[in-house]
N, C-alpha and C positions, 0 to 999 in steps of 0.2 A: 559641809557640803563641797567643799573646795576641796578637800583633801580627796576625796571619794574620787572626783573627778579626775583628778590628777594620779592616783591608783590606776583605775581604770585605762586611763592614756598609756601608760606604763607598760600595762599588761597587752594590750592591744598593738603596743609597739615592739614588745618581745616577740609575740604569735604573729607578726605581720609577714613573714613570709609565709608560714602555715597558710593563714589567713589568703594569700594570695593564690597560693597552689590549689588552694581547694574552690576559689572563685575560677579559678582557670579551669580545671577540671570539670565542674559544673557546668561551666560555657560551652566544654568541647563536648560533654555528652548532649547539653540543649540543641546544639548546632546535628550533631550526628544523628539523633531520635526524630528532629524536624526534619532531616533529609531524606532519611527513611519513610515518615508520614506521606513525605510530601513525593516521591517516588510510586509509593501505595496508590496512591490517589490518581497520579497522573495514569499509570497502569491499567487501574479498574477502568476508568474513562476508557483507554485506547480499548481496553478488552470489549468495554460494553457497546462501542461503537463499531467495533468490529462484527460482535456476535449478531447484532441488531439487523446490520448490511447483510451478513450472511445469510440471515434466515429469511430477507426479503427475496434476495436474489434467490433460493434454493424453492422457495414455494411458486414463486412465479413461472408457470409451465404453459408452453403456446403449442397447441393441436393444429396441426396444417392439414387439411384435405387435399392430398394430390391427386386425387381419380382422375379429377379433369385433365391434369397436365399429360396421365398416363393416356387418356383416351387420345389426346391430341396427339401426342408423339407415335401411337401404334396408328393413326390415321396415314403419317406422312410415309410416303412410299422414298426408298433410297434415291438418292441422285440416279438422273440416266444418264448413260455413256456420251461423250464428245461424239457430236455429227462427223460422219468421214469427213467433211470440207474442212472441220477445224482439225482433223488428223494431218491429213494433206499437209497443211501448210505448217504445222510443227515440223513434219518430218521434212521439207525443202529447206526450211529457215535454219533448222537445226537449234533453236533456242526460242523462248515465250519472248511476247511480248513484254518489254519492259514496265511499260504502264500498268499492267495487271498484276506485276508482283509486288509493288510499291502500295 
């Protein structure tokens, strides 16, 4: 049995570079595939969240009855012109009061 262990060790030592290359390649493949799977899961979760919120926003509609506002606006008459006294004061001063502009 001892001889078998020695022969196995010699064979592993002779193929050590190939074994290490194979292990390295398998680790790299595992990392790449794992990254792709994680990216797909994150993308799927993001898309699902966006899609569900988009459906909620699109489905909510609000109807507004503006007839009462239209009736109110149609009942308001345009502003009347300034009385003659105010016009005379504007002509004399040449300017409007500064308080009214602020």
